[in-house]
KOLTI-256217 format. One record per atom (N, C-alpha, C): x, y, z. Coordinates in steps of 0.05 Angstrom, whole numbers, padded with zeros to 5 digits, always signed. Example, Ala and Ser with C-alpha at 12.3 -4.5 7.8 and 13.67 -1.06 7.14 Angstrom:
2
+00264-00114+00156 +00246-00090+00156 +00264-00066+00156 +00257-00045+00142 +00273-00021+00143 +00258+00001+00157 
This chain:
419
-03739-00663-00146 -03717-00682-00138 -03729-00704-00120 -03721-00728-00125 -03733-00751-00111 -03729-00750-00081 -03707-00738-00072 -03702-00737-00043 -03722-00720-00029 -03734-00700-00043 -03753-00682-00031 -03782-00688-00040 -03785-00711-00052 -03812-00718-00062 -03828-00731-00040 -03851-00719-00034 -03867-00729-00012 -03877-00757-00017 -03885-00763-00041 -03896-00790-00047 -03874-00811-00044 -03850-00804-00050 -03828-00823-00048 -03823-00830-00018 -03823-00810-00001 -03819-00815+00028 -03843-00830+00039 -03867-00825+00029 -03890-00840+00038 -03888-00869+00030 -03877-00874+00007 -03873-00901-00003 -03851-00915+00014 -03830-00900+00021 -03809-00912+00038 -03820-00920+00064 -03837-00903+00076 -03849-00909+00102 -03867-00933+00100 -03882-00935+00078 -03901-00957+00074 -03886-00983+00071 -03863-00982+00056 -03847-01006+00051 -03835-01016+00078 -03825-00998+00094 -03813-01006+00120 -03834-01017+00139 -03858-01004+00138 -03879-01012+00156 -03895-01036+00147 -03890-01045+00122 -03905-01068+00111 -03901-01093+00127 -03876-01097+00136 -03870-01120+00153 -03855-01109+00178 -03872-01101+00197 -03861-01087+00221 -03842-01105+00237 -03849-01130+00240 -03832-01148+00256 -03804-01151+00243 -03803-01155+00217 -03778-01158+00204 -03762-01132+00205 -03775-01109+00202 -03761-01083+00203 -03749-01079+00231 -03764-01086+00252 -03754-01082+00279 -03730-01100+00285 -03733-01125+00277 -03711-01144+00281 -03686-01135+00265 -03691-01126+00241 -03668-01117+00224 -03655-01092+00236 -03671-01073+00246 -03660-01048+00256 -03647-01052+00284 -03654-01073+00298 -03644-01077+00325 -03613-01079+00325 -03602-01092+00305 -03573-01094+00304 -03559-01067+00304 -03570-01049+00287 -03558-01022+00286 -03563-01007+00313 -03588-01010+00323 -03594-00997+00349 -03575-01006+00371 -03571-01032+00372 -03554-01043+00393 -03525-01035+00390 -03515-01034+00365 -03488-01025+00360 -03483-00997+00369 -03501-00978+00361 -03498-00950+00369 -03502-00947+00399 -03522-00961+00409 -03528-00960+00438 -03503-00968+00455 -03491-00991+00447 -03468-01000+00462 -03444-00981+00458 -03441-00970+00434 -03419-00951+00429 -03422-00926+00447 -03446-00916+00450 -03451-00892+00467 -03446-00899+00496 -03456-00922+00505 -03453-00931+00533 -03423-00934+00539 -03409-00949+00522 -03380-00954+00527 -03364-00928+00526 -03369-00911+00507 -03355-00885+00506 -03361-00868+00530 -03386-00869+00539 -03393-00853+00563 -03378-00864+00588 -03377-00890+00591 -03363-00902+00613 -03334-00895+00612 -03322-00897+00588 -03294-00890+00585 -03289-00861+00593 -03306-00843+00584 -03303-00815+00591 -03307-00810+00620 -03326-00825+00632 -03331-00822+00661 -03307-00829+00678 -03293-00851+00670 -03269-00859+00685 -03246-00840+00680 -03244-00831+00655 -03223-00812+00649 -03227-00786+00664 -03251-00776+00665 -03257-00751+00680 -03253-00756+00710 -03260-00780+00720 -03256-00785+00748 -03227-00786+00756 -03211-00798+00738 -03182-00799+00744 -03170-00771+00743 -03179-00754+00724 -03169-00727+00722 -03176-00711+00747 -03201-00715+00756 -03210-00701+00780 -03194-00710+00804 -03188-00736+00804 -03174-00747+00827 -03145-00736+00829 -03133-00729+00807 -03106-00719+00807 -03105-00689+00805 -03128-00676+00806 -03128-00646+00806 -03119-00635+00832 -03117-00652+00853 -03110-00642+00879 -03081-00638+00884 -03064-00644+00864 -03036-00640+00867 -03024-00629+00842 -03001-00616+00844 -02987-00606+00821 -02979-00630+00803 -02983-00627+00777 -02978-00649+00759 -02949-00656+00758 -02931-00638+00767 -02903-00643+00767 -02893-00654+00794 -02912-00661+00811 -02905-00668+00838 -02894-00697+00840 -02873-00700+00857 -02864-00726+00865 -02862-00727+00895 -02870-00749+00906 -02869-00752+00935 -02846-00771+00942 -02832-00764+00963 -02809-00781+00972 -02820-00804+00990 -02813-00828+00983 -02821-00851+00999 -02797-00863+01012 -02796-00862+01039 -02773-00871+01054 -02779-00899+01065 -02760-00917+01061 -02762-00944+01072 -02736-00951+01086 -02737-00972+01102 -02712-00981+01116 -02692-00990+01095 -02667-00987+01101 -02646-00995+01083 -02646-01025+01079 -02639-01034+01055 -02639-01063+01049 -02611-01073+01045 -02591-01055+01046 -02564-01063+01041 -02546-01051+01063 -02529-01068+01075 -02510-01058+01095 -02490-01040+01081 -02482-01017+01094 -02465-00998+01081 -02450-00981+01101 -02424-00977+01096 -02408-00959+01112 -02408-00966+01142 -02408-00992+01147 -02408-01001+01175 -02435-01001+01188 -02456-00993+01173 -02483-00993+01184 -02499-01017+01173 -02516-01029+01190 -02530-01054+01182 -02553-01048+01163 -02562-01069+01149 -02586-01068+01134 -02610-01067+01153 -02632-01056+01143 -02656-01054+01160 -02656-01029+01177 -02638-01011+01172 -02636-00986+01187 -02657-00966+01177 -02671-00953+01196 -02690-00932+01189 -02675-00905+01188 -02686-00886+01174 -02673-00860+01172 -02695-00838+01169 -02688-00813+01174 -02707-00791+01173 -02697-00769+01156 -02715-00751+01149 -02708-00726+01134 -02714-00702+01152 -02698-00682+01150 -02702-00657+01165 -02707-00634+01146 -02716-00611+01158 -02719-00587+01141 -02693-00579+01128 -02672-00580+01143 -02646-00572+01131 -02638-00590+01109 -02644-00616+01110 -02639-00635+01088 -02654-00626+01063 -02679-00620+01067 -02696-00612+01044 -02685-00586+01032 -02678-00567+01048 -02667-00541+01038 -02641-00546+01023 -02625-00564+01032 -02600-00570+01018 -02605-00583+00991 -02625-00601+00990 -02632-00614+00965 -02642-00593+00945 -02659-00575+00954 -02670-00554+00936 -02647-00537+00925 -02627-00531+00941 -02605-00514+00932 -02587-00528+00912 -02586-00554+00913 -02568-00570+00896 -02581-00580+00870 -02608-00579+00870 -02622-00589+00846 -02638-00567+00834 -02627-00553+00813 -02641-00530+00801 -02667-00536+00788 -02672-00562+00781 -02698-00569+00768 -02721-00567+00787 -02716-00566+00813 -02738-00565+00833 -02750-00537+00833 -02776-00536+00830 -02791-00511+00831 -02799-00503+00860 -02809-00523+00875 -02816-00518+00903 -02816-00544+00918 -02816-00542+00944 -02817-00566+00961 -02838-00561+00983 -02848-00583+00993 -02868-00582+01014 -02864-00604+01034 -02866-00598+01060 -02863-00618+01080 -02885-00616+01101 -02890-00638+01114 -02910-00638+01136 -02901-00658+01157 -02912-00654+01181 -02907-00673+01203 -02933-00676+01218 -02942-00701+01221 -02967-00706+01235 -02963-00706+01265 -02979-00690+01279 -02978-00688+01308 -03002-00701+01319 -02999-00724+01332 -03022-00738+01343 -03031-00726+01369 -03057-00721+01371 -03068-00709+01395 -03068-00728+01418 -03068-00717+01442 -03073-00734+01466 -03103-00737+01470 -03111-00747+01492 -03139-00753+01497 -03157-00728+01497 -03145-00705+01503 -03161-00680+01503 -03171-00672+01476 -03156-00679+01455 -03165-00673+01428 -03164-00643+01422 -03181-00634+01403 -03183-00606+01396 -03208-00595+01411 -03204-00574+01426 -03226-00563+01442 -03233-00534+01432 -03259-00528+01432 -03268-00501+01424 -03297-00498+01432 -03302-00477+01447 -03329-00470+01455 -03344-00493+01468 -03329-00508+01484 -03341-00530+01499 -03345-00555+01482 -03336-00555+01458 -03338-00579+01440 -03311-00591+01436 -03311-00617+01428 -03286-00631+01425 -03286-00646+01398 -03263-00647+01386 -03259-00663+01361 -03232-00677+01362 -03231-00700+01350 -03206-00716+01350 -03191-00712+01324 -03193-00689+01311 -03179-00684+01286 -03149-00687+01289 -03136-00693+01266 -03107-00695+01265 -03095-00668+01260 -03073-00662+01274 -03059-00637+01271 -03034-00642+01253 -03032-00627+01231 -03009-00629+01213 -02994-00603+01214 -02968-00605+01221 -02950-00582+01221 -02938-00581+01193 -02942-00559+01178 -02934-00557+01150 -02915-00533+01147 -02900-00534+01125 -02883-00511+01118 -02897-00494+01098 -02884-00472+01090 -02896-00452+01072 -02902-00463+01044 -02887-00483+01035 -02891-00493+01008 -02910-00516+01005 -02921-00525+01027 -02938-00549+01027 -02962-00546+01008 -02977-00524+01010 -03001-00521+00994 -02995-00510+00966 -02969-00506+00960 -02961-00500+00932 -02961-00525+00915 -02959-00548+00929 -02958-00574+00915 -02983-00590+00919 -02993-00590+00944 -03018-00604+00950 -03040-00583+00950 -03057-00583+00929 -03078-00563+00927 -03102-00568+00944 -03113-00547+00955 -03138-00549+00971 -03157-00527+00961 -03182-00531+00969 -03203-00511+00963 -03206-00493+00988 -03203-00467+00985 -03207-00449+01008 -03237-00443+01009 -03250-00450+01031 -03278-00447+01034 -03285-00421+01048 -03267-00411+01065 -03272-00386+01080 -03245-00376+01090 -03243-00350+01094 -03219-00338+01105 -03196-00337+01085 -03172-00343+01095 -03148-00342+01079 -03130-00366+01085 -03109-00370+01068 -03090-00391+01073 -03068-00380+01092 -03052-00399+01102 -03029-00391+01118 -03009-00377+01100 -02997-00355+01108 -02979-00339+01092 -02950-00344+01101 -02932-00335+01084 -02903-00339+01090 -02896-00325+01116 -02908-00302+01121 -02903-00287+01146 -02912-00303+01171 -02934-00318+01168 -02944-00334+01190 -02923-00355+01198 -02909-00366+01178 -02889-00386+01183 -02863-00373+01194 -02856-00351+01182 -02831-00337+01190 -02833-00327+01219 -02856-00315+01225 -02860-00303+01252 -02870-00323+01272 -02873-00348+01264 -02882-00369+01282 -02909-00362+01296 -02927-00353+01280 -02953-00344+01291 -02970-00368+01297 -02987-00365+01317 -03005-00386+01326 -03031-00384+01311 -03029-00388+01285 -03053-00388+01267 -03057-00417+01257 -03081-00423+01248 -03086-00450+01238 -03107-00449+01217 -03108-00470+01201 -03129-00476+01181 -03144-00500+01191 -03171-00499+01189 -03187-00522+01196 -03198-00536+01172 -03200-00562+01173 -03214-00577+01152 -03244-00572+01155 -03258-00575+01134 -03287-00569+01133 -03303-00583+01155 -03297-00609+01159 -03312-00625+01179 -03306-00615+01207 -03281-00607+01212 -03273-00598+01238 -03287-00572+01245 -03288-00553+01225 -03301-00528+01229 -03331-00531+01234 -03343-00550+01220 -03372-00555+01223 -03378-00566+01251 -03361-00585+01260 -03366-00597+01286 -03361-00578+01309 -03340-00562+01308 -03333-00545+01330 -03348-00519+01331 -03354-00508+01306 -03366-00481+01305 -03392-00480+01290 -03400-00502+01277 -03425-00502+01263 -03424-00492+01234 -03400-00484+01224 -03398-00476+01196 -03371-00463+01190 -03367-00457+01165 -03341-00446+01156 -03337-00418+01166 -03356-00400+01160 -03353-00372+01167 -03353-00368+01197 -03368-00385+01211 -03370-00382+01240 -03344-00389+01254 -03327-00404+01240 -03301-00412+01252 -03280-00390+01251 -03282-00372+01232 -03261-00352+01228 -03258-00334+01252 -03233-00330+01260 -03227-00313+01282 -03230-00326+01309 -03241-00350+01310 -03245-00364+01335 -03219-00378+01343 -03218-00387+01368 -03194-00399+01379 -03199-00429+01385 -03179-00446+01379 -03181-00474+01386 -03158-00479+01406 -03162-00500+01422 -03141-00507+01441 -03134-00537+01438 -03108-00543+01438 -03098-00570+01436 -03074-00572+01455 -03062-00595+01455 -03039-00599+01473 -03015-00583+01465 -03016-00571+01440 -02993-00555+01431 -02999-00525+01434 -03021-00518+01447 -03027-00490+01453 -03053-00481+01440 -03058-00455+01441 -03081-00443+01430 -03075-00431+01402 -03093-00435+01383 -03089-00425+01356 -03114-00411+01346 -03110-00390+01331 -03132-00374+01319 -03138-00384+01291 -03163-00389+01285 -03171-00399+01259 -03171-00376+01239 -03155-00379+01218 -03155-00358+01197 -03167-00368+01170 -03172-00394+01168 -03184-00404+01143 -03196-00432+01147 -03214-00439+01128 -03226-00466+01128 -03222-00477+01100 -03212-00502+01099 -03205-00514+01073 -03218-00541+01070 -03218-00550+01045 -03227-00577+01039 -03210-00588+01016 -03209-00614+01013 -03193-00626+00992 -03204-00619+00965 -03186-00614+00946 -03195-00608+00919 -03201-00633+00904 -03185-00654+00908 -03190-00679+00896 -03206-00696+00915 -03226-00710+00905 -03243-00727+00922 -03230-00754+00927 -03209-00761+00912 -03197-00787+00915 -03168-00787+00923 -03153-00767+00912 -03124-00768+00917 -03117-00748+00939 -03102-00758+00958 -03094-00741+00980 -03067-00751+00991 -03051-00732+01002 -03026-00739+01015 -03029-00735+01045 -03025-00756+01060 -03028-00752+01089 -03056-00756+01098 -03062-00746+01123 -03090-00749+01133 -03110-00734+01116 -03135-00742+01119 -03157-00728+01103 -03157-00699+01110 -03158-00682+01089 -03157-00653+01093 -03181-00643+01108 -03205-00654+01103 -03228-00643+01116 -03229-00651+01146 -03212-00670+01154 -03211-00678+01182 -03185-00669+01195 -03172-00649+01184 -03146-00641+01194 -03146-00612+01204 -03126-00606+01221 -03119-00579+01229 -03091-00574+01221 -03086-00552+01207 -03059-00545+01197 -03048-00521+01212 -03023-00525+01222 -03009-00503+01236 -02981-00500+01224 -02969-00477+01227 -02942-00473+01217 -02922-00491+01232 -02905-00505+01216 -02886-00523+01228 -02866-00508+01246 -02859-00484+01237 -02840-00468+01253 -02850-00461+01280 -02877-00459+01283 -02888-00452+01309 -02884-00473+01330 -02884-00498+01322 -02881-00520+01342 -02855-00535+01339 -02838-00526+01321 -02813-00541+01315 -02796-00545+01340 -02792-00524+01356 -02774-00525+01379 -02786-00542+01401 -02812-00541+01405 -02825-00556+01427 -02831-00585+01420 -02836-00590+01395 -02845-00617+01387 -02823-00632+01372 -02810-00619+01353 -02789-00632+01337 -02764-00614+01337 -02750-00613+01359 -02726-00596+01359 -02705-00604+01339 -02706-00629+01330 -02686-00638+01311 -02694-00631+01282 -02718-00620+01279 -02727-00611+01252 -02736-00634+01234 -02742-00658+01246 -02750-00681+01230 -02778-00675+01218 -02781-00683+01192 -02806-00679+01179 -02818-00706+01171 -02843-00707+01165 -02856-00732+01157 -02856-00735+01127 -02877-00725+01114 -02879-00727+01084 -02862-00705+01071 -02850-00712+01049 -02834-00693+01034 -02843-00694+01004 -02848-00671+00993 -02857-00670+00965 -02841-00649+00950 -02837-00654+00924 -02823-00635+00907 -02840-00631+00882 -02838-00607+00870 -02849-00602+00843 -02827-00591+00826 -02829-00595+00800 -02807-00587+00782 -02816-00565+00762 -02797-00551+00753 -02802-00530+00732 -02812-00543+00707 -02828-00529+00692 -02837-00538+00665 -02813-00543+00647 -02813-00566+00634 -02792-00573+00615 -02767-00585+00629 -02768-00587+00655 -02745-00599+00669 -02743-00629+00664 -02719-00640+00664 -02715-00669+00661 -02721-00682+00688 -02746-00691+00691 -02755-00702+00716 -02739-00726+00725 -02734-00744+00706 -02719-00768+00713 -02691-00762+00723 -02678-00744+00709 -02651-00736+00718 -02652-00722+00745 -02672-00705+00749 -02675-00691+00775 -02679-00711+00798 -02696-00731+00794 -02701-00750+00815 -02676-00767+00821 -02660-00772+00800 -02635-00787+00804 -02616-00770+00821 -02615-00744+00816 -02598-00726+00832 -02607-00726+00861 -02633-00723+00865 -02644-00723+00892 -02637-00749+00907 -02640-00771+00893 -02634-00797+00905 -02605-00799+00913 -02587-00790+00895 -02558-00792+00901 -02551-00774+00925 -02563-00750+00926 -02558-00732+00949 -02568-00744+00975 -02591-00755+00975 -02603-00766+00999 -02586-00790+01009 -02578-00807+00990 -02562-00830+00998 -02535-00822+01009 -02523-00800+00998 -02498-00791+01009 -02502-00779+01037 -02524-00764+01041 -02530-00752+01067 -02534-00773+01088 -02550-00793+01082 -02559-00812+01102 -02543-00838+01102 -02520-00838+01088 -02502-00862+01087 -02518-00887+01079 -02530-00885+01056 -02546-00907+01045 -02530-00917+01020 -02528-00943+01017 -02513-00955+00995 -02525-00946+00968 -02508-00937+00949 -02517-00928+00923 -02534-00950+00909 -02528-00975+00914 -02542-00997+00900 -02568-01005+00914 -02574-00992+00937 -02599-00998+00952 -02623-00987+00936 -02640-01004+00926 -02662-00996+00909 -02688-00992+00925 -02688-00999+00951 -02713-00997+00966 -02714-00974+00986 -02691-00965+00995 -02691-00944+01016 -02702-00917+01006 -02697-00910+00981 -02706-00884+00970 -02721-00889+00944 -02747-00884+00945 -02763-00886+00921 -02781-00861+00919 -02794-00858+00896 -02810-00835+00891 -02838-00842+00882 -02858-00826+00890 -02885-00829+00882 -02890-00807+00861 -02889-00815+00835 -02889-00795+00813 -02917-00792+00801 -02929-00769+00805 -02956-00764+00795 -02957-00765+00764 -02937-00753+00751 -02936-00753+00722 -02935-00781+00710 -02920-00798+00723 -02918-00826+00714 -02945-00840+00717 -02959-00835+00739 -02985-00846+00743 -03005-00836+00722 -03003-00810+00716 -03021-00799+00696 -03016-00812+00668 -02990-00816+00662 -02984-00829+00636 -02996-00857+00635 -02994-00872+00657 -03005-00899+00657 -03036-00898+00653 -03049-00879+00667 -03078-00877+00664 -03085-00868+00636 -03070-00850+00624 -03075-00841+00597 -03072-00865+00577 -03052-00881+00582 -03049-00905+00565 -03072-00924+00567 -03081-00928+00592 -03104-00946+00597 -03129-00935+00583 -03133-00908+00586 -03156-00895+00574 -03156-00897+00544 -03132-00893+00532 -03130-00895+00503 -03136-00923+00493 -03124-00943+00507 -03130-00971+00500 -03159-00978+00503 -03171-00967+00524 -03200-00972+00529 -03217-00960+00507 -03210-00935+00498 -03225-00922+00477 -03222-00937+00450 -03198-00947+00445 -03194-00963+00420 -03211-00988+00421 -03211-01001+00444 -03227-01026+00447 -03257-01019+00444 -03265-00997+00456 -03293-00989+00454 -03302-00985+00425 -03285-00971+00410 -03292-00966+00381 -03292-00992+00365 -03273-01010+00371 -03272-01036+00357 -03298-01052+00363 -03305-01053+00388 -03330-01068+00396 -03354-01055+00384 -03356-01028+00387 -03380-01014+00378 -03383-01015+00348 -03361-01010+00333 -03362-01011+00304 -03368-01039+00294 -03355-01059+00307 -03360-01087+00300 -03389-01094+00303 -03401-01086+00325 -03430-01092+00330 -03447-01077+00309 -03440-01052+00304 -03455-01036+00284 -03453-01049+00256 -03429-01058+00249 -03426-01071+00222 -03443-01096+00220 -03445-01110+00242 -03462-01134+00241 -03491-01126+00235 -03500-01105+00248 -03527-01095+00243 -03531-01086+00214 -03510-01072+00204 -03512-01062+00176 -03513-01085+00156 -03497-01106+00161 -03498-01130+00144 -03525-01142+00145 -03537-01143+00169 -03564-01154+00172 -03584-01139+00155 -03582-01112+00156 -03600-01096+00140 -03597-01101+00110 -03572-01103+00101 -03566-01109+00073 -03578-01135+00065 -03575-01156+00081 -03587-01182+00075 -03617-01181+00073 -03629-01167+00092 -03658-01165+00092 -03668-01150+00067 -03654-01129+00060 -03662-01114+00036 -03659-01131+00010 -03639-01149+00010 -03636-01168-00013 -03661-01186-00015 -03670-01195+00009 -03695-01211+00009 -03718-01194-00001 -03719-01169+00008 -03740-01151+00000 -03741-01147-00031 -03717-01145-00042 -03715-01141-00071 -03728-01165-00086 -03722-01189-00076 -03734-01213-00088 -03764-01213-00086 -03774-01204-00063 -03803-01203-00058 -03816-01182-00075 -03801-01161-00082 -03813-01139-00097 -03805-01139-00126 -03798-01162-00136 -03789-01164-00164 -03810-01153-00184 -03836-01161-00180 -03857-01151-00198 -03860-01121-00196 -03859-01111-00171 -03863-01082-00167 -03841-01067-00182 -03816-01077-00179 -03793-01063-00191 -03795-01066-00222 -03805-01089-00231 -03808-01093-00260 -03828-01073-00272 -03850-01070-00258 -03871-01051-00267 -03859-01023-00268 -03844-01015-00247 -03831-00989-00247 -03813-00985-00272 -03798-01006-00277 -03780-01004-00300 -03796-01002-00326 -03818-01017-00328 -03834-01016-00352 -03847-00989-00355 -03854-00976-00333 -03866-00949-00335 -03846-00927-00339 -03820-00934-00341 -03800-00914-00348 -03782-00905-00325 -03784-00919-00303 -03766-00912-00281 -03737-00916-00289 -03721-00897-00283 -03692-00899-00290 -03678-00915-00268 -03655-00927-00275 -03639-00942-00255 -03633-00926-00230 -03626-00900-00235 -03620-00883-00212 -03644-00880-00193 -03668-00880-00204 -03692-00878-00187 -03695-00902-00170 -03690-00926-00181 -03692-00951-00166 -03670-00951-00144 -03646-00943-00152 -03623-00943-00132 -03629-00924-00110 -03639-00900-00117 -03645-00880-00096 -03666-00890-00077 -03687-00903-00088 -03708-00913-00071 -03698-00933-00051 -03681-00952-00060 -03670-00972-00042 -03651-00959-00021 -03635-00940-00030 -03617-00927-00011 -03632-00911+00010 -03654-00898+00002 -03670-00883+00021 -03683-00902+00042 -03691-00925+00033 -03703-00944+00052 -03681-00953+00072 -03657-00959+00061 -03636-00969+00078 -03627-00948+00098 -03622-00923+00089 -03613-00901+00106 -03635-00895+00127 -03660-00894+00119 -03682-00888+00137 -03682-00908+00160 -03679-00934+00153 -03680-00955+00173 -03657-00952+00193 -03633-00949+00182 -03609-00947+00199 -03609-00921+00215 -03617-00899+00203 -03617-00873+00217 -03637-00873+00240 -03661-00885+00235 -03681-00886+00256 -03671-00903+00279 -03660-00927+00273 -03649-00944+00294 -03626-00932+00308 -03608-00918+00293 -03585-00905+00305 -03592-00882+00323 -03611-00866+00315 -03620-00843+00332 -03632-00853+00357 -03648-00875+00355 -03660-00887+00379 -03639-00897+00397 -03618-00910+00386 -03596-00920+00402 -03581-00897+00416 -03576-00875+00402 -03562-00852+00414 -03578-00840+00437 -03604-00836+00432 -03621-00824+00452 -03623-00842+00477 -03626-00868+00472 -03628-00887+00494 -03602-00888+00510 -03579-00889+00496 -03553-00889+00510 -03548-00864+00526 -03553-00841+00514 -03549-00816+00529 -03568-00814+00552 -03593-00823+00549 -03612-00822+00571 -03604-00839+00594 -03596-00863+00589 -03587-00882+00610 -03563-00871+00624 -03543-00861+00609 -03519-00851+00622 -03524-00825+00638 -03545-00810+00630 -03552-00786+00646 -03562-00795+00674 -03577-00817+00674 -03587-00828+00700 -03563-00838+00716 -03545-00852+00703 -03521-00863+00717 -03504-00840+00728 -03502-00818+00712 -03486-00795+00721 -03498-00783+00747 -03524-00781+00748 -03537-00771+00772 -03533-00790+00796 -03532-00816+00791 -03528-00835+00813 -03500-00833+00825 -03481-00823+00809 -03454-00821+00819 -03447-00793+00830 -03466-00775+00829 -03461-00748+00840 -03456-00751+00870 -03433-00740+00879 -03427-00741+00908 -03412-00766+00916 -03409-00785+00898 -03394-00810+00905 -03364-00804+00905 -03352-00803+00928 -03324-00795+00931 -03304-00818+00930 -03314-00842+00931 -03296-00865+00932 -03292-00879+00906 -03304-00868+00885 -03303-00881+00858 -03292-00861+00838 -03271-00868+00823 -03260-00849+00803 -03278-00848+00778 -03302-00837+00781 -03321-00837+00759 -03338-00812+00761 -03338-00795+00741 -03354-00771+00742 -03360-00761+00713 -03383-00749+00711 -03392-00737+00685 -03389-00756+00662 -03403-00779+00662 -03400-00798+00639 -03416-00790+00615 -03408-00769+00602 -03422-00759+00578 -03405-00762+00553 -03418-00762+00530 -03404-00765+00505 -03402-00738+00491 -03379-00731+00481 -03376-00706+00467 -03394-00704+00443 -03403-00679+00437 -03421-00675+00414 -03408-00684+00388 -03381-00679+00387 -03367-00688+00362 -03369-00718+00358 -03367-00733+00380 -03369-00763+00377 -03398-00771+00369 -03418-00757+00379 -03445-00763+00372 -03449-00757+00342 -03439-00735+00333 -03441-00728+00304 -03426-00749+00287 -03403-00758+00297 -03388-00779+00283 -03404-00804+00282 -03417-00811+00304 -03434-00835+00304 -03457-00833+00284 -03469-00809+00282 -03490-00805+00262 -03479-00808+00234 -03455-00797+00229 -03443-00800+00202 -03438-00829+00196 -03428-00844+00215 -03424-00873+00211 -03450-00887+00205 -03472-00879+00218 -03498-00891+00213 -03506-00886+00185 -03504-00861+00176 -03512-00854+00149 -03496-00869+00128 -03469-00868+00132 -03452-00883+00113 -03458-00913+00113 -03463-00923+00137 -03470-00951+00140 -03495-00958+00125 -03515-00939+00128 -03540-00944+00114 -03537-00944+00083 -03520-00925+00074 -03515-00924+00045 -03501-00950+00035 -03481-00959+00051 -03467-00983+00043 -03485-01007+00044 -03502-01008+00065 -03521-01031+00067 -03541-01032+00044 -03547-01009+00033 -03567-01008+00011 -03555-01011-00017 -03529-01009-00019 -03517-01009-00046 -03521-01036-00061 -03514-01058-00047 -03517-01084-00061 -03546-01090-00068 -03565-01087-00049 -03593-01091-00057 -03602-01072-00079 -03592-01047-00079 -03600-01028-00099 -03591-01037-00127 -03566-01045-00129 -03556-01053-00155 -03568-01080-00164 -03576-01096-00144 -03590-01121-00150 -03618-01115-00161 -03630-01094-00151 -03656-01086-00161 -03655-01075-00189 -03633-01061-00195 -03630-01049-00222 -03627-01072-00243 -03616-01094-00234 -03612-01117-00253 -03638-01131-00261 -03660-01125-00246 -03685-01138-00252 -03695-01129-00280 -03701-01149-00297 -03711-01143-00324 -03741-01138-00323 -03750-01118-00336 -03779-01111-00334 -03797-01133-00344 -03791-01145-00367 -03808-01166-00379 -03809-01190-00361 -03785-01199-00351 -03783-01223-00334 -03798-01218-00308 -03796-01194-00297 -03809-01188-00272 -03839-01188-00274 -03849-01178-00297 -03878-01177-00300 -03889-01206-00304 -03873-01223-00317 -03882-01251-00322 -03883-01267-00296 -03867-01259-00275 -03866-01274-00250 -03892-01273-00235 -03899-01295-00223 -03923-01296-00207 -03916-01300-00178 
């Protein structure tokens, strides 16, 4: 079979290498098309993975309540009025809206000049008083010890969680901090766990690694006797009508706080699922654009190979004529031309894939540990690489078809007479 004939492949290599400069220039279009396709797909995947990692730190069904001053006068109250939420408000909302799965609240307690003290060391970490549901919505990585439990909140225990940086500064490490005591203006607290943020980009409130978390119930009477909370978050049950649930919450809050129903600024929501949908739409559009640009560039290279092979057919008219005169069948001529075309495109394509993957591997290493950029693991799936190879092979076959049939049209007698 001609595909497994050693002499045929030797002749293909000799034909391609006969004019190295022309072969390199011809193959560069295919190389560049595949190279850019791999680079662009890798960048697209890198940003998609970065965005996914950034939103892994919260429940995907999470919405955060954003409170602003009223913009409409209502019920004898002026516009521009500020308002607060309390624990009892949140509990009432949860009881009235069955779509809510859990709620989480926190209140930031700013330290005085003494800061956080432990073993003769000081840190100016932020103290956040949280309720039992806070870490059910805002996810963290537990590095040592345990999380605050429901009993810690119910019994108003003086336990705390330290952020990674705080534990390192005060005690020299995560394990070393466990069981130790810290002192602040709100009293002495025993460290039961060390945590860090799960998402490197997305966070609610102060940075987790620079925070100290204590049960809200422990300090509620001394710090916030009115039960006022700072940030408020909700998560919803799977399959719940999120939009309808948020409308219910908004109506309840406006009725509680005497806010005009038509006030569009006082009560708004920070919806993670909506943000994810926007990012998914952007990623999809980016991928479509990448394929259009990559395939367009690749097609340009394939057309270039086809044109060059047409020139080659004219230059090899006598050679093809001699082959026909010696009994070569049309299929033999067509196969020879297709093998040359596929070999050239496959070689250029493989070089483009290897170069693209190699460069993006270096880029991936450069972004390791970069916490301020939503970009991670810019790799291309094996399936996409195989698809790119298939495109290369098909492109090579298509590029060689016209020159191949042109070669078959060469008349043996006329070709031999040509000088």
